[in-house]
N, C-alpha and C positions, 0 to 999 in steps of 0.2 A: 752054467753056473757062473757063481762069482767068487776070487779069487779076495774077498774081503779079508784084511788084516786083522787082525784085532784091536780094539780100541786102543790100547796105547804105546802098539809096539813100534811106532814111529813117531809118535811124538817129540822126542829128545832131537830127531832131526827135519822138522818143521816148526818157523815162526810161530807167536801166537797164532798172527792175522790166519797162517796159510791151515794150523791146526781149529782154528774158529770153522773154515768155510768147509776145509774138507771135509772132518771129522765128526762136523755140531752141526752141520749145513747154515750155516749162517752167513750172512752178507755183510763185503766190504763195503764201507761209506761211497758215494758215487765219486768217480771222478779222482779216484786215490789212485788206483791199482797202477803198475809198474807196465804192463803191456795195453792201457788204453790204448793212444799214441803211436804205438808200434807201426811202423807200415813196413820191413822190411819183408823182404819174400822167406820164405817157410814154413815150420809146421811148429802148431801146438801139439805142445803135449797136457799127458795128465804129470801133475807137479809129485803125486803120491808113485803111481809106477809108471811112469815115462811111455803111456799106450799113447800111439799117436790120436789128437780127437778129429783137430780141424787145419782144415790147409788157408794161408795166408790168401787165396786168391778169394774163397768165401769171407772171408771178413769186410764188416762193412761199416762206414759212423752212424748210428743210428740214432745219435744223441743221448742216450736215458742214463749215459752214463758209465756204462760197461762195454769190457768186448762185445760185436757182436759177429754172428753168424751166419751167413744161411741154409749152411749144410754141413755136417759132421763131412770126415776126413771116409768113411765109413758106416753105412748104415748100423754096424752092431759094437759101434765104436760109443753111443749114448745106450743108456740105458734111460727107459720112461716112466716114471710115475708120479700120479695122483696128487696134488697137495692142499691140503685145504686150511693148513695153516694162516692169519692173519684176517678172518674173515672172508678168502677168498676161494674159490677154486683155478687153480693153477696147476702147470705139470713143470715137474722136476726134473731135470737132467743131471745123470749122474755120470760115472765111467762105467764102458760095459764090464773094463777089467777087473778093477779093483774095489767099484763104487761109491768112491769116495766125488762127494756132493761139488755138481760142478758153477748149478745154476737154474736158471727157467726155461722155456722155450712160447713163444708168444704168435700165433696167428697174425701178426702183422708186419711179416717183411716182406725182403724183395723180392723179385720175381728171380733165379726159376723156381724156390719155392711157396714162396709167401711165407715162410716162417725166420722169428729171429731167437737166435740161440744167444740171451743173456750167460751172459759166462763170467763169474769172478776173475781178476789179473792172481790173486791167489791159490788157487785151481790151482795154475795151469804155469807150463816154461815154453821157455820157446828156442825152436833150434832155427839158425840165422841157414836158409839154405845155399849161399855166398862162401860164407869162411867154417861154418860151421859152430859158431858161437852159442852157447845156450845159457840164456837169461830167464829168472828163474821169477813168476807172480806175484 
């Protein structure tokens, strides 16, 4: 069961891009995300509800222009939906806790999973594992 928020309940707390991505299923421009080049150890959370999504150990540079991961922190952290928009079939990924749009998953990632979770920086926050500093995407 989802803890989905009412459509405009959190609009005031999100930037225009964060709202567009998480609530309107948008995509930030490639290579523009604040968390794309982050190489620190820590955990990536849903920006909307703070649920843990990905560990830094699963992040890699896929060259696609968005943060990429090969697996979520927990199987239930992510919800998967078929996305037939833009004339193609893809698998949309959303936060398993609040249903915020995160990005898409593709079957062209590295081992051990062979999956590439292509995630908008604007849908996540990062908590540094050393000093606890939090950075919003």
